[in-house]
N, C-alpha and C positions, 0 to 999 in steps of 0.2 A: 504494500500500500504506500502511495506517495504522500509526502507531507502536504502538498498542495490539495490533495483530496481531503485530508484530515482537517485542514484549516477551514473548510467550508461547513464542517459539522458544528452543531451546538455543543455546549459544555456537557449537557446530559447525555447526548449521543456519544461523545468522547469517553465519558465515564463508563457507559455501558460497554463500549468496545474494549476499554481497558480491562473491565471485569471478565469479558469473554476471552480476551487474549491471555490473561493470567490463568484462567481455567484451562485453556488449551495448552499452555506451557506446562502446567502441572501434569496434564494427561500425557503430553509428549515425553516428559521426563520419566513418568511411570512406565511408559512403553519402552523407553530406552533401557531402563533397568531390567525389565522382564525380557528383553530381546525381541520385542514385537514391532519396533520402530522401523518403518519402511524407508523413510527419507530423513536421515539425521540432520541435514541442512535446514530442515523446517524449524528446528529449535532456534537456530540463529536468526531466521527471518522473523519469528515471533518475538524474540527478544528485542530486535531492532524496531519492530512496530510498537512495542510497549514503550521503548525509549522515545520514539517520535511523538507518541500521544502525550507522554509525561512532559516533554519539552514544550509542546504547544499549550498544554494546560498551565504550565509555569509562566510562559510568556504572557498569556492572557491575564494571569493573576498579577504579575508585575506591572503590566500596562494599566490595569484597573487601579492599582494602588497609586501609580503616578498621577492618574487623572483625579483621584480623590484628594490628593495632597494639595493640588493647585488651588 
């Protein structure tokens, strides 16, 4: 998922995606331990998507704080 796609989503949609990705990451890690994981690179993709979402949420939080301080 690209960051430009994520920036168009609302905060609640981003939080929902974050929850879904964290659940998926848990399941992927569990599959990796049990030897059932088909695509090991998927773990890295999910981690990067989580980081992108967290970055966008933090940027919005900081920009909101700056606007309130003025």
